[in-house]
PABAPA-560410 format. One record per residue: residue in one letter; chain; z, x, y of N, C-alpha, C in turn; residue number from 1. Coordinates in steps of 0.1 Angstrom, whole numbers. Example, Ala and Ser with C-alpha at 12.3 -4.5 7.8 and 13.67 -1.06 7.14 Angstrom:
2
a, A, 78, 132, -57, 78, 123, -45, 78, 132, -33, 1
s, A, 71, 128, -22, 71, 137, -11, 79, 129, 0, 2
END
This chain:
64
m, A, -509, -366, -788, -504, -355, -780, -492, -355, -780, 1
l, A, -483, -361, -788, -470, -356, -795, -472, -351, -814, 2
s, A, -482, -350, -818, -487, -349, -826, -489, -332, -829, 3
n, A, -489, -327, -813, -496, -310, -813, -482, -304, -809, 4
i, A, -469, -312, -804, -457, -303, -804, -454, -291, -813, 5
g, A, -448, -300, -823, -445, -290, -837, -429, -286, -835, 6
v, A, -425, -281, -847, -412, -278, -849, -410, -270, -836, 7
p, A, -415, -259, -834, -405, -246, -823, -407, -260, -811, 8
g, A, -419, -263, -809, -415, -271, -794, -404, -278, -796, 9
l, A, -403, -289, -807, -394, -296, -805, -378, -290, -802, 10
i, A, -378, -279, -809, -361, -269, -804, -363, -266, -793, 11
l, A, -373, -263, -785, -377, -260, -774, -369, -268, -763, 12
i, A, -373, -281, -766, -371, -293, -757, -356, -298, -762, 13
l, A, -353, -296, -773, -336, -302, -770, -331, -288, -767, 14
v, A, -333, -272, -766, -328, -265, -762, -322, -266, -746, 15
l, A, -335, -269, -742, -336, -274, -727, -329, -283, -722, 16
a, A, -330, -293, -729, -320, -305, -730, -306, -302, -728, 17
l, A, -301, -294, -737, -286, -290, -738, -285, -282, -726, 18
i, A, -290, -275, -720, -288, -266, -713, -287, -274, -696, 19
i, A, -296, -283, -695, -298, -289, -684, -287, -301, -683, 20
f, A, -283, -307, -694, -276, -322, -692, -261, -315, -699, 21
g, A, -257, -306, -703, -246, -302, -712, -245, -311, -725, 22
p, A, -232, -305, -733, -231, -311, -747, -226, -323, -742, 23
k, A, -218, -328, -735, -211, -341, -728, -220, -351, -728, 24
k, A, -231, -348, -715, -241, -360, -716, -252, -363, -725, 25
l, A, -252, -350, -736, -265, -357, -742, -265, -363, -754, 26
p, A, -252, -367, -763, -246, -379, -765, -255, -396, -759, 27
e, A, -248, -395, -746, -252, -409, -734, -265, -404, -733, 28
i, A, -271, -393, -729, -287, -399, -730, -292, -403, -742, 29
g, A, -289, -396, -754, -293, -403, -766, -291, -415, -765, 30
r, A, -283, -424, -765, -278, -436, -770, -285, -445, -757, 31
a, A, -289, -444, -746, -297, -446, -736, -307, -451, -740, 32
f, A, -315, -441, -747, -327, -436, -747, -334, -446, -761, 33
g, A, -321, -444, -773, -320, -455, -779, -326, -468, -780, 34
q, A, -314, -472, -769, -317, -488, -770, -320, -493, -758, 35
t, A, -330, -483, -748, -344, -487, -745, -357, -489, -749, 36
l, A, -353, -483, -761, -365, -482, -775, -363, -494, -782, 37
r, A, -351, -498, -783, -348, -512, -793, -352, -519, -783, 38
e, A, -351, -522, -771, -353, -535, -765, -369, -528, -762, 39
f, A, -376, -522, -758, -391, -523, -755, -398, -523, -774, 40
k, A, -393, -521, -786, -397, -529, -796, -393, -538, -796, 41
k, A, -386, -545, -792, -381, -563, -790, -388, -570, -785, 42
s, A, -394, -560, -772, -400, -571, -767, -415, -569, -768, 43
t, A, -421, -559, -775, -440, -563, -780, -436, -570, -790, 44
r, A, -426, -570, -797, -424, -579, -811, -428, -589, -806, 45
e, A, -420, -601, -798, -417, -609, -792, -433, -609, -785, 46
l, A, -441, -605, -775, -451, -610, -773, -461, -610, -783, 47
t, A, -464, -600, -794, -474, -603, -804, -470, -613, -809, 48
n, A, -455, -618, -812, -456, -635, -815, -460, -643, -810, 49
d, A, -456, -647, -798, -462, -656, -785, -479, -654, -788, 50
v, A, -483, -644, -787, -499, -642, -787, -501, -647, -803, 51
m, A, -493, -643, -814, -502, -648, -825, -498, -663, -825, 52
d, A, -487, -669, -821, -484, -689, -821, -499, -690, -813, 53
e, A, -498, -687, -803, -510, -692, -793, -527, -692, -799, 54
f, A, -525, -681, -807, -538, -678, -813, -541, -689, -825, 55
e, A, -531, -691, -833, -528, -702, -842, -532, -720, -839, 56
e, A, -530, -720, -830, -522, -729, -823, -537, -732, -816, 57
d, A, -548, -727, -810, -559, -725, -805, -572, -730, -818, 58
k, A, -566, -720, -829, -571, -722, -843, -576, -737, -844, 59
k, A, -561, -741, -846, -557, -757, -850, -565, -764, -842, 60
k, A, -567, -762, -831, -577, -775, -821, -590, -774, -826, 61
a, A, -596, -766, -826, -608, -759, -830, -613, -768, -840, 62
v, A, -604, -766, -848, -607, -772, -865, -605, -787, -862, 63
k, A, -601, -790, -855, -599, -806, -856, -608, -813, -847, 64
END
């Protein structure tokens, strides 16, 4: 979906965001988006690790 945007579409989105939110709010919005993305990635990584740990435990129990 996002691969179809292209450079002109991305520029248009950035210009609209600048017009709507203004130059003072845009860095704050970017920071908040970055923190949200970081937290999402961290949660996803933790969930994946938990599932893999449980899978390994089940695998060890099945071998015994």
